N, C-alpha and C positions, 0 to 999 in steps of 0.2 A: 504494498500499498501506498502509492505518492504520497511525501509531504504535505503538497495540497490536499491530497485526498481529504485526511487526517485534520486539517485546520479547519475544513470545509464541517466536518461530520462533529470536531469540537466547536463551531461556531452554532451550527442546529442543535446543539445537544444544550448549549446555552440556553437559546432561541426558545427549547423544547422545554425548557423550566421555570422558563423569563414567563413563560403560556400557561403554566404551571401556580405558581405564583400572584399571577396577575387571579387568575379566577378563583381565585381562595379569599383573595384581596376583594374582590366584587363580593362574593359570597358574602363575607364578612360585614360590607355595608349596606348592600342589599338579600335578604337572605333569598327570595326568588330565580336571583340568582345561577342557582346550582341543581339543583332543578334538570335534571334528567332531560327532559321533553322541554324544560326553556332550550339551553344548551345546542339542544340538535335542532330544535327550529329557528332556532335565534340565528344559526349559518344562509337559512333563508331570503336575509337578508342583504349577508352580504361579500354570498358564496360565487359574483359576478366580479369580485376584486381579485380572487385566485386566477381564475377562466382566461381573464385578463392577460396579468400580471404572467403567469404562467410563460407565456407564446412569449412579451417581455423582457423573459430572459434570456431567449438565444436573441433579440435586438441588442439587451446591456453587451453577453460578452463581450460582443464586437465593438465597444466603443460606440456603440450608436446611443436614442434615445426616440423613444416614440412620443409624443405628445397628444394622437392627434386620438388616440384610442379610442375615447372617452366617444370623441363625433362619431365615430366609425362605430360606436354602441347604440348612437340616437336613428342611426339612414339606420340601419341594421332593426330597425326597431321597425319605425314608416313601413320601413321597404317591404316588411312579410308582414304588415300589417292594410298593405298599400294593395297590394298584391294576391293577398287572399279578400277582399271587400269585394276584387273583378272576379272574381269565380276563380280562383287558383288554388289547387288545393295548397292545405295548410301545410304538409310535407313537402310536394313538391316545394312551395312556396320562403321553404325551413330553406330545402337546398339552394332555390334560388338566391336567398340572402346573401347564404357564407360564399360565394362566389361574390358576389357585390363587396363582400366585405373585405374577401381576396386583391380583390382589383384595385376597391382604397388602399391597400397596404401596397399590394405592386405600383401603383402610381408613386406615391413617399420608396419603398424601394431601389425603382426603376432611375428618380433624385436623385436620388444619395448615389449607386452604385456608378452612374454616371455622369455623374459632376462633381464639382471640389465645395459646391456648396456643403454648409454645417449641415447634419442631422436636425437640430436642433431650427432649424430654420425650415428650411424643407416642411419640417411635420408641426409646424405652426401655422407652417399655405395650409396645409393638410388641412388640418386642426376647419379653419375657418372656410375652408374648401365645402369637406363634407357637411359639416352645421348648416352650410350655407343651404345644398342639396337638398339636406332632408329638411330643410324647410318649405323647400321649394316645393315637394311632395305631399310634405305636411299642407301650406296650404289649399294646393291643389287637390286635395279629399275631403276638402273643407273639414280637418281633423287639427285647428287650434285647440288653442291653450291647454291649458287642462285635462278636457273628456276623451281628446285623440284616437281609435280607433279600440275600441271595445266591442265584447258581442263570439270571443274564437270560445272553437266546439272546444269541449268540455277534453276531448285526448288532450288537449296543447295545452290546456290552463294544469294540467294531474302532472304537465310535465315537469315545475320550479313546485306543485303545489301538492299532489302526490306521492307514497309511499310504496317501497319492496323492503321486505322481510322488516317492518316495526323504524328502518330508517328511512329519511325527504330522497329524492330523485335527487338532488344537486350536491347531496353527497358522491354516489354513485360517480354523479357524473364527470365530482370532481377528480377520485379516484380513474374516473380513464382515466380522467387527463395528466393529473401524473402520474403514471403508465406509458402511455404514449408519448409525450416528453418531453419526460427521463427517459426512456429509453432512445427516443431520438437520440437526443443531448449528448449523455455518460456511455453510447453502446454500441455509436454507428459510426464511419470513419464521418459522414453530414458532421455529427457533435465536434469533434474531431477537431475537424474545416476552421465548421463557427469556431474553436477558440485560439487554434493557430492566427485568424487572421486580428483576434481582441489580442494575440499577445502585440503579434507582426506580422500586418501584413505586407509589408514589400518581403517579408524573409515567406510570408505561407505562398503569395505570387510566384517563388525564382522558384519554391520545390511542386510549383505545379498546379497550383489550389484553386480554381477558376474564383475569386473574391469573391470580382465584382455579382456573380451568379450566387452566392455562400449570404452575402446581403444583403440582395436583391429578395433572397425567397427570407430571410430570418421578418424581414419586413411582410412582407408578403404570410406568416407565419401569426407577427403580430398582430393584423387586419384581427386575420383568424379566428384569432380567440380574440380579440374584439364587438368582432361580429355573434360569436357564440354567446359571449356576459348581453350584451342587445336583444339577443334570442329567447335567453334566458330571464330577465328582468323582464319580456314586456308579457311570459308565461304566467310572472307569478304575478304580477302586477293585473293578471288581465287586460294591458291595456297600451297599446303602441304609440307613441312619441317620440317627437324629434331631437326632444327633451330627455331621452333618459339617459345615465347618463356622463350629464353635465356634471358633474363632478368627482369624474370617478378618477383623471387623471392621477391627480397629487396618492391619492393614497394603495393604484395600482400603483402607480413608481416604487411608492418607500417601499410596496412589500418585498416589490425586487432586491434597493439593493441595503433594505435591511434583513429581507435573507442570503445576506451574503455576496452576492452578486456584485465587482467591482462598475467601478463606476468607469472606470481608468480600460479595464477590457479584458482581456485573458479570464478570469475567474468567475465563476457561481455554479449556483445549484439548483436543479429543476425543487429537487426534496427543499432548499433552504426557500426560496419563493414559496410554495407550499404554508411550511406553522406560518413564515410570515404575516402571511396572511392572512389567515388564522387569527394571530395574534391582534392585528390594529382591527379585525373583524370582532375580536371578543372586548377589545377597548374601545369600541367607536359601541355598541349596547349595552359592555359596561356599565360605560360614562348618558349614555339615556336613560340606563336605571336608575341609576343618582342621580337625574335630575336634568342632567345639563345637553344644554341646547345643541346644533347642528355644527356652529358657527363654533362655537366653544372646542366642541370633536375636532374642527380643523384643524384651531389653535394646537392641538395636541399631538394630532396625526403630522402638520412640522412641521415641530418638534423633533416627534419621532426619526424623520427623517433626514435634521438635521445632525443631532445625534451617531444615529447612524453612519454617517456619512463619515463625521469624525473617529468614530470607535476605528470603524474599518481601516480607515487612512492612518490610525494607528498601525504599528503594532502586535497583532495581535500574537504573533505567538513569542511578543515581547514581555507580553501582561504574562501570557500562559507561564513561563520560563519560575516567571520573577514572584508567581503566585505557589506554584509548585518548589519552587526554593522555601516561600515562605513558610509554607505547609511541614519543611524539614523541616525547618530551623526547631519548629513546635514538639 
């Protein structure tokens, strides 16, 4: 086992312990928090963060960033609503919506791979572009305001609100996402190339890696993640709206960075991102349980992002090494 893998596992263990302590703390502040049903079904409220953050891990490992994911969620939501409203089968509409989300990611990825413009600038432009397109589609379908498009078939609504073996469906979807994307990143040649591009894109190019395609493909994956999140949100609320996911960018990026992915590229873990997503979701849920507003929870999430970046920028190995030394001295 390499040092990098050991380091990531240590970070993931630390996140897991933090999650455990967090649950106990919120349980003391709000007794109803620790009920199993509450914990399981509260995950429905924030599982979309993990579904978008896991593919975003690929982007940030390459040294990029995608701030358009929230807009892709809204675009996906209104797209599936409009397609279904115009007579398309809901499951076929779901597939078409994922293709639209992938195309949105392709636009981002192609512009980034084929130009020297910074990913932040490109995806910021993409954010306005996709949200604008979503608003146009929404207005053309008279799905304005907070009403959106509703009345979806029961099987589609059950996608995010049903359960299998007593476990909510979104948790099963999350587990499938962890296995699929985790295997792709950590067990395939493609995943190794993603890491190589993040470590040194010039060296990767000289070794024969198709760096432009690798960069482009990670944004396609990120687009698909945003599309899946938008679909799950639409199913959960049983309403398609162009503004769904509008506030998702900060939690999604925070989950990736908090999960151990370096903002400089070359390091990252799907499992770490998944655990960090649950940490952020439980933080939001716990703070709401104790009476904090959504604006106040945004302050906490933003602080988590800053702390994660600072802490990961510091030498984590140095920290664990000196922690071991202090333990041995005792």
